[in-house]
N, C-alpha and C positions, 0 to 999 in steps of 0.2 A: 849201178851208177858208174860212169866212166871216171878214170883217175883225174882227167881234166876238170870235170864238173865238181868232183870232190874237192880238189885243190881250190877251185874258185869259191866254193861254199865256205871252206875253212878260212880263206883270205878275207871274205866278206865278214865272217863272224869275228875275226880278230880286229878288223877295222871298226866294226860296230861296238865291240866290247871296249876297245880303246877309247872311242869317242865318249862312251858312257862314263868310263872311269875318270877321264880327264875333262869332262864337261865343266865349263866355267860357271861358278855360282854367281848370283846377283851381287853379292858383296865383293867378290873378286873382280867383277866387271866394273863396279863403282871405283875400286882402287886403281884399276888399270886405266880407265878412261879419265879419271879425275872429275867425274860428273855424277850427280845423283838427282833423280827425278822423283818427286813425291806427290801424292794426291791429297788434297785438302779441301774441306768444305768451309770456306771462309764466310759462313753465315751462322756461326755458332759462338756468339760472344759469351763470356770474355776469353774463350779458348782460342778461337780463330775468327777474325773479322777484318773487314777492309776499312782503313782509316787513311784519309789523304792519298788514296790510290795505292796504298801498300797493305799487305797482309800483316797484321799485328796480333798480339794476344799472348796468353799464357803458353799455349802450345808452340807459338812461334819462338818464344824465348828458349824453350827446350830444343826445338829444331835447330836454332842458330848455334847453340852450344855443341850439339852433336855434329853438325856440318863442319864447324870450326875444328873439332877434334879429328874429323876425317880428313881435313885439308883438301876438300873437293868443292867444285862449283855446284850451286844449288839451282835447280829448276823446279819451282813450286807451282803446281797446277791447281787452280781454283775450280772445283767441280761441284755439281749438285750432289747431295748426299746419296741419292738413289744410284749414282754411277760409281761411287767410291769402292765398295767391296767387289762388285763384278769387275771393275777396272783393274784392281791389283791382281786378281786371279788371271785375268786375260793378258797380263804383262804390259799394260799401258803405262805403268810407272813402277818404281822399285819398291816402295812401301807406302803405307797409309800413315800420314802425319796429321791425323785429325782424330778426335775423341770417339772411340768405339766402345759401346757398352759390352762388358764381358758377359756372355750368355752361353749356356751349355752347348747349344747347337752350333754356335759360331766357333767355340773353342775347339771343336773337332774338325773344323774346316780351314781355320786361319791360325797362324802362329802369333799369339799375343805377347806383347812385351810386359814388363812389370807395370803396374798401374801408374797413371799420372794424376789421378784424382778420384774422388768418390763418384759413383754413378747411380746412387739410389734414386728411383723415380718418386717424385712428390706431386701433389696437387696444389695449384695456385688459383685463387679466385679474385674477384673484384672486392675491394673494401666496401663494406656496406651491404653486402649480400648476406643476410642473416639466415638464408635457407641452406647454406653450405658451411658446416662446422667440423665435419669429419669426412674422410674419404668415402664412407658409406653414403653420404648425402649426394653423391654423384648419381645415385639411383634416380632415373627419370629426368636427368639433366642432359644438356648438349655439351659434350666434351670435345676439346680440340687438342691435336698433337701433330707430330711430323710423320708423314708417309714413309713407310718402309724402315722406320727407326726402331731402336730398342724400346723407346717409349711407346710406340704403337703396340708392340707385342705385350709390353707390361700392362698397358691400359686395357687391352682386350682380355688379358688374364684376370685383371681385377674385376672386370665386368662378369666373367664367368664365376669368380669367387663370390661376388654379391648374389648372383642368381642361385648358387648352391646353398646359400644361407636364407633363401626365401625372399630376397629383395628383387626389385625390378632392375633391369639393365638400364643402360643409357637411353635417353630419348633419341639421341643421334651421336655418332662419333664422326667429327669432321677432321679430315686429314689435309695437311698443307705440305708444300714442297720443302719449306724451311721453318724452323721453330719461331723466328721473329714474326712470321706471318700469323702463326697461331696466337702469339702474344697480342698482336694488333687486333685479331678477331675477338679475343677476350676483352680487350679495352673498349671496343666499340659495341659490345653486346651481342656479337654474332654467336658466341658460345658462352656458356656459364662458367666453365673452368678449363684450365690448361694443365696437361701433364708433361713433365720433362724432368731431366736430371736436376737434383737439388742445387748443385753449385750455380748452375745457370739461372734458375728461378730466384735464388737468394740475391744474386746481383741485380736482376731486373727489379725485384721488390724494393731493394735498397735504393736504387737509382730513381725509381718512380714512387717516391714516398706518397702515401695517401691514395694510391691507385690500386695496388695489388697487395695480397696477403697470402702467405703460405699456410696450407691447411694440414697436411700430413703425408706420410709415405704410403705408397701402394705396393712397394716391394721390400724385401729384406735388404740389408746393406749390400751393395754391390760396388764395382769399380769400373772405371773407364781406362782404356789403354790404346796403344797403337798396334797395328798388325802388319805382318809380312805374309808372303805366300808360304804354304806349309813346308815346302822344301828349303826355304831360306832361314833355317833356324840359326845359322851362324850370324846372319845379319840381325835377326831378332835378339840374339844373345848380346851382341855388341851394343845395340840400342839400349837394352835393359841395363847393361853395365854402366852406360853413360848417364842414364836417368838416376840410378842409385848413387853414382858419383856426385851428381848435382845435389841430390838429397843430403848426402853426407857432408858436402861443403857448405850447406845452408843456402844454396842457390834456389832450390825449390821453394823453401819458405819465403825467401825474398820475393820471388815472382808471384807466389800466391798472395802475399801481403799487398802487392801492387795491383793485381787484377781482381782479386776477390774480397780482400779486406778480412780474410780469415784463413786458417790453415787446415789442410787435410793430410793426415799421416799417409805416407807411401810405404806399403809393406814390401818386404823382399820376397815373401813366399806366402802360400796359403790363399792366394786370390783366385786361383784357377779351379774350375769344377773338375770332377773326376773324368778321365778320358781325354783331357785337353792335350793338344800337341806340345 
């Protein structure tokens, strides 16, 4: 190799190494530009939903606090759930500000914040349906939930658990783009039961008294949180710090009282599965 080529190679290596070392993180970009873009599924009441043309809810209260602390301008994108996690990995927005169930396979792919709420999946039925009294009674029933959600995976795992114990699986599993569509299907008799995270179902049952009733859990106790890209742990850690700050100031309890009518403890640690980022 000629000296000229060798020097060119060394120069390229130095430039490449320098760009890697000094590459700007997402958090640094947010602070430099004074703007943050987040991805939200505003069809997940009472966490995030649209009211009078604006996104509101428990999650929005948390987001507003964090953005105010950052002192930046917020651009909140309202997206279908199915595009949320692929979108953050593709860099279409800075982080996910919508409730994501913490699952082992996800925790190896995304950087989860501390929890914002419990995420245990439960079953809800129509009041008056005496054929469903426990989650095992979903055997032979039409069950509905959201497509590509943690609830879909939990529901399929519950079906396999029933089969392993000699019970029949579901008659059918109907999947919808958003959870409110599944709730409507349950109300009109298109399905026999709905599965979703318990905070959401509890609020639906409370608001529509005499229509729905909670049956029981199909998963162990789990949590929901927000996520960043795996390389953005500095941003994840900042968001977690602010969530815990809200908890310690009593602001999380205040928001939960407002949107849920009950409180869910927010742990500082122990919520992530082994091998999580």
